[in-house]
C-alpha positions as CSV (number, residue, x, y, z in Angstrom):
1,M,23.4,36.4,9.2
2,A,24.9,38.4,6.3
3,L,23.4,36.0,3.7
4,L,20.0,36.3,5.3
5,K,20.3,40.1,5.3
6,M,20.9,39.8,1.6
7,N,17.5,38.1,1.3
8,L,18.9,34.9,-0.2
9,S,16.9,31.7,-0.2
10,T,17.9,28.6,1.8
11,K,19.1,26.9,-1.3
12,E,21.2,29.9,-2.4
13,I,22.8,30.1,1.0
14,A,23.5,26.4,1.0
15,D,25.1,26.7,-2.5
16,I,27.3,29.6,-1.5
17,L,28.5,27.9,1.7
18,G,28.9,24.5,0.0
19,I,26.5,22.7,2.4
20,S,23.2,21.0,2.0
21,P,19.9,22.9,2.3
22,Q,19.1,20.8,5.4
23,S,22.4,22.1,7.1
24,A,21.4,25.6,6.2
25,N,18.0,25.0,7.8
26,T,19.6,23.6,10.9
27,A,21.9,26.7,11.2
28,R,18.8,28.9,10.8
29,Y,17.0,27.0,13.5
30,R,20.0,27.3,15.9
31,L,20.3,31.0,15.2
32,R,16.6,31.4,16.1
33,K,17.2,29.5,19.3
34,R,20.3,31.7,20.2
35,L,18.2,34.8,19.6
36,N,15.3,33.5,21.7
37,L,12.8,34.1,18.8
38,K,9.3,32.7,19.1
39,P,8.0,30.5,16.3
40,E,5.8,33.4,15.1
41,D,8.7,35.8,14.9
42,D,10.2,36.5,11.5
43,L,13.9,35.8,11.5
44,E,14.6,37.4,8.2
45,A,12.7,40.6,9.1
46,M,14.5,40.9,12.4
47,I,17.9,40.6,10.6
48,R,17.0,43.1,7.9
49,N,16.1,45.6,10.7
50,L,19.6,45.3,12.3
């Protein structure tokens, strides 16, 4: 969540964590699922407001 709050792209997050961009997308999907966000909700905006 900290990397999303820094407004980094998926590729930048993947490079920092040493994972593939697809793995970063999967983690983002799982985070959205845990937070019960609807598809139209903006994950990045919600995290920036924390």
